[in-house]
C-alpha positions in Angstrom: -9.1 19.9 13.4 -8.3 16.5 12.2 -5.5 16.2 9.2 -2.6 13.7 8.3 -1.4 11.0 7.7 2.3 13.0 7.1 3.7 9.4 6.0 0.9 8.9 3.5 1.0 11.3 1.3 1.9 10.4 -2.1 0.9 13.2 -4.4 2.9 16.3 -4.0 0.1 18.9 -2.7 2.9 20.8 -0.1 1.0 19.7 2.9 3.0 20.6 6.3 1.2 20.8 9.5 2.8 24.2 9.6 1.0 25.2 6.7 -2.4 24.4 8.4 -1.1 26.0 11.8 -0.6 29.7 9.5 -4.2 29.8 9.1 -4.6 30.4 12.7 -1.9 32.5 13.4 -2.6 34.8 10.6 -6.2 35.8 12.5 -4.1 35.9 15.8 -0.2 35.6 16.0 -0.4 35.0 19.9 -2.4 31.7 20.0 -0.6 28.9 21.1 -1.5 25.8 19.0 -1.2 22.2 20.4 -1.0 19.7 17.7 -1.7 15.7 19.5 0.0 12.9 17.1 -2.4 9.5 17.0 0.4 7.7 16.6 -0.9 4.2 17.6 -1.2 1.5 14.9 -4.2 -0.7 14.9 -3.8 -2.3 11.7 -0.5 -3.5 10.7 0.9 -6.1 13.5 4.9 -5.0 15.5 6.8 -6.2 13.0 5.4 -4.5 9.9 5.4 -1.4 11.8 9.1 -1.4 13.0 9.4 -1.9 8.9 7.7 0.9 8.1 9.1 2.8 11.1 12.6 2.1 9.8 11.6 3.2 6.6 10.9 7.0 7.5 14.4 7.0 9.3 15.7 6.4 6.1 13.8 9.1 4.6 15.3 11.6 6.8 18.8 10.4 6.9 18.2 11.0 3.0 16.3 13.7 2.5 16.2 15.5 6.1 13.8 15.8 8.4 10.5 17.7 8.3 10.3 18.2 12.3 7.9 17.4 14.3 6.3 15.5 11.3 9.1 13.0 11.6 6.7 10.4 14.2 7.2 7.3 15.3 4.3 4.3 15.4 3.3 2.0 18.2 1.4 -1.0 17.6 -0.6 -3.3 19.7 0.0 -6.9 18.7 2.9 -9.0 17.6 3.2 -11.0 14.5 5.7 -12.1 12.2 9.0 -11.0 9.8 7.6 -9.8 6.4 9.6 -11.1 4.0 11.7 -10.1 1.0 12.3 -12.2 -2.0 13.9 -11.7 -5.2 11.9 -11.1 -8.5 11.0 -13.9 -10.5 8.2 -14.9 -12.8 8.0 -18.3 -10.8 7.1 -15.7 -7.6 5.0 -13.4 -9.9 2.7 -16.6 -11.2 2.9 -17.9 -7.7 1.2 -14.5 -5.9 -0.7 -14.2 -8.9 -2.6 -17.5 -8.2 -3.1 -16.9 -4.6 -4.6 -13.7 -4.9 -6.9 -14.9 -7.2 -8.5 -17.7 -4.9 -8.3 -15.7 -1.6 -9.7 -12.5 -1.4 -7.3 -11.0 1.7 -4.4 -11.6 -0.4 -3.7 -7.8 -2.7 -0.6 -7.5 -5.0 0.3 -3.8 -4.8 2.5 -2.3 -7.9 3.6 0.7 -9.0 1.2 2.2 -11.7 -1.6 1.3 -14.1 1.6 -0.4 -16.8 3.0 -2.5 -13.9 -1.6 -3.7 -12.9 -1.6 -4.4 -16.9 1.3 -6.4 -17.1 0.2 -8.6 -14.2 -3.2 -8.7 -15.1 -2.0 -10.1 -18.6 0.1 -13.3 -16.9 -3.2 -13.9 -14.5 -6.5 -11.3 -15.2 -8.3 -12.8 -12.3 -5.7 -11.7 -9.3 -6.5 -8.9 -7.3 -4.2 -6.3 -8.4 -3.8 -2.8 -7.7 -1.8 0.6 -7.8 -0.9 2.6 -4.8 -3.6 5.2 -5.3 -6.4 2.4 -5.4 -5.1 0.9 -2.4 -5.0 3.8 0.0 -7.5 3.6 3.0 -8.1 -0.2 2.4 -6.2 -3.3 4.7 -5.5 -7.0 3.6 -4.2 -10.0 5.7 -1.7 -10.5 3.1 -0.1 -8.0 1.1 2.2 -8.6 -1.7 4.5 -5.7 -3.2 6.3 -5.6 -6.4 9.2 -3.2 -8.0 7.8 -0.5 -5.5 11.3 0.7 -4.7 13.0 -0.6 -8.2 10.3 1.6 -10.1 11.2 4.2 -7.5 14.9 4.4 -7.3 15.4 7.5 -9.9 13.1 9.5 -7.6 14.5 8.8 -4.5 18.0 9.8 -4.8 16.5 12.9 -2.9 17.6 15.9 -5.6 14.6 17.3 -5.6 13.3 17.1 -2.1 10.0 16.9 -2.4 9.6 14.7 -5.3 11.6 12.2 -3.2 9.2 12.4 0.1 6.1 11.2 -1.5 8.2 8.3 -3.4 9.5 7.3 -0.2 5.7 7.3 0.7 4.6 5.1 -2.3 6.8 2.7 -0.3 5.4 3.3 3.2 1.7 3.2 2.2 2.3 -0.2 0.6 3.7 -2.1 3.0 1.5 -0.5 5.8 -1.8 -1.9 4.0 -0.7 -5.1 5.9 -2.7 -6.7 8.7 -0.8 -9.4 9.3 1.8 -11.0 6.8 4.0 -8.7 4.4 5.7 -10.0 1.2 8.2 -7.5 -0.8 9.2 -9.1 -4.0 12.2 -6.5 -5.6 14.1 -7.1 -9.3 16.6 -4.4 -8.0 17.4 -5.9 -4.5 21.3 -4.2 -4.5 20.1 -0.4 -3.3 20.1 2.2 -0.2 16.3 0.9 0.5 16.9 -2.8 0.6 20.5 -2.3 2.6 18.6 -0.2 5.2 15.6 -2.4 5.4 17.8 -5.9 5.8 17.5 -6.4 9.3 13.6 -5.7 9.7 12.6 -8.8 6.9 13.6 -12.1 6.1 14.5 -13.3 3.0 13.0 -16.2 1.5 12.5 -18.2 -1.4 8.8 -19.1 -0.6 5.7 -18.2 1.1 4.1 -19.5 4.1 2.3 -22.7 3.9 -0.9 -20.9 5.7 -1.3 -19.0 2.8 -1.2 -21.2 0.4 -3.7 -23.0 2.1 -6.5 -20.2 2.2 -9.1 -20.1 -0.2 -12.3 -17.4 0.3 -15.3 -18.5 0.8 -18.6 -17.1 -1.2 -19.7 -14.7 1.0 -16.1 -13.7 2.0 -15.5 -12.6 -2.1 -19.6 -11.0 -1.6 -18.3 -8.7 1.0 -14.8 -7.7 -0.7 -16.6 -6.8 -3.7 -19.6 -4.5 -1.8 -16.4 -2.6 0.3 -14.7 -2.2 -3.3 -18.0 -1.4 -5.1 -18.6 1.4 -2.2 -14.9 2.8 -3.1 -15.9 3.6 -6.7 -13.2 0.5 -7.5 -15.8 -0.8 -9.7 -13.2 -2.9 -12.1 -12.1 -5.1 -8.7 -15.5 -5.2 -7.8 -16.6 -6.2 -10.4 -14.4 -9.2 -10.7 -14.8 -10.5 -6.8 -18.9 -10.3 -7.7 -17.6 -13.2 -9.9 -15.8 -14.9 -7.6 -19.0 -14.8 -5.8 -20.8 -16.0 -8.4 -23.2 -12.6 -8.3 -23.1 -12.5 -11.8 -25.7 -9.3 -12.1 -24.0 -7.8 -9.8 -20.5 -8.2 -11.8 -22.8 -6.9 -14.4 -23.3 -3.8 -12.4 -20.5 -3.1 -11.7 -18.8 -3.2 -15.5 -21.6 -0.9 -16.5 -19.9 1.6 -13.6 -16.8 1.0 -15.0 -17.7 1.7 -18.3 -19.4 4.9 -17.3 -16.7 6.5 -14.9 -14.2 5.9 -17.8 -16.0 6.8 -20.2 -15.0 3.7 -22.7 -18.7 2.9 -23.9 -20.5 3.5 -27.2 
């Protein structure tokens, strides 16, 4: 059996390795169930992985241990320090412009309301909520107010709720392959204080991100990937950037059909 990842459960489904083992023990309580943890991270560079491990440590300190499920990950390559930026209109407008032209740059926000808010500023940017980003990876990730919006759930009063909201941030930051930008309005909280030594505070983005503009083929490839994951609204936008207007229209039709928003 393969199962997990325990750090990426973002809905309250009460999964645990112990519950899975009980399926076997109920048949034969003398069974010895070996558990192997696959902890090598082939996606994110070292400093992003270290940040993710630190977040797991903060979660453990705040709401307690989940036993053997509290494992740490190991990376296979080096990279630059994730950056922490103060939320501002200028910063948001800038990341929206960067995401607008770079197929490898995606902005992650907490919920539909936050998606709508940023899309109202720039409707051509790639903005996703956490539930739509699982399983995907991008060279550049910017998270916006994931901590700020979840602080009321992270105090540990409800252990399972707190765990899932810690995992929201974990999932968001581990989508990044090379560069991670964390943009938060509230920077005076225990999460930001805890990760202080694992991020670099900055007021601007690296030049190589700003200079990168994706080709028509890159947008087309991204569009096909999104369409395959049934993210039809984003796929339509990517096809538009690839100047494939027929497939853009098809994805718009699929989006309306799936949401029952059509006559």
